[in-house]
N, C-alpha and C positions, 0 to 999 in steps of 0.2 A: 498962693506960694507953691512953688514945686516941692515935693519930696525932698530932693537932693538939697536944694536951699534951706528947707526946715532942718535937715540933718547937719547941715555946715553950721548954721546958727546954733544948734544944740551944742555940737561939738566945740565950736570957738568959746561958748559960753563957760563950759566946763574946764577949758584951758586957761581961761582968765581967772577963775577960781583957784587953779593950781599954781599959777605963774608966780604969785608972791613969795610961795615957799623955795621955788627955785632961786628967785631974785635973792633972798636972804643969804644964799650960798655963792652968790656972783654969776649966777648963771641966768638962762631965760629960754624960753620956747616960744616958737611960731608956728601958728598953724599954716600948712602949705596946702593941702588938698585932701580930698576924700576919692578914693578910686572907686571905678566901677562896682568891685566886690567888697564895698565897705570897708576898704583899709583906710585908717587915717594916717597921712604923712605929716611928719611935723619936722621942723629943724632945730636942734638944740644949739645954743649960742652961748657966748661968754664962757664962764667957768664948766658949764655943761658940755660944751663942744669937746673939751680935751679931757673930761675926768674920765677915769677908769671905771668909776660906778655908775656913769650916765646911762648904761644899757639897764641896769638893774633898777634904777629910779624910773626910767622910762617904762619898764614892763611892770613892775610892782606898785609904782605910784600912778603915773598917768594913765596908762592903759587900763588898770584896775578901776580907777574913777570914771574914765570915759566909758568904759563897757557897763558898769554899773548903773550909771545914769543913762546910757542909750544902748540897750542889749543887741542892737542889729549891727553894732560894729564889730567887726571880727578881729581886728587887732590896730595897734598904734606901732608905727615903723617911725625911726629916725633917719632922715635922708640928710646927705650933705649937699647944700647948694654953692659951697665955695669953691 
């Protein structure tokens, strides 16, 4: 298994653990990609896509959890695929 695939699997696993909390508030999160410089891009959907607090949730919740579990990740950024 390549290092990139292993990293991707770890990130997806952490996101799956966080997902139920976002879904409780009517939102959701989808993994998009990991960039070459270890930035995780995700898409916030549902209520999270339009929530004014989504950036705070992303940075203080999702990013913190991902970086704690996978220290080599530099940041988690929300991108808009729509």
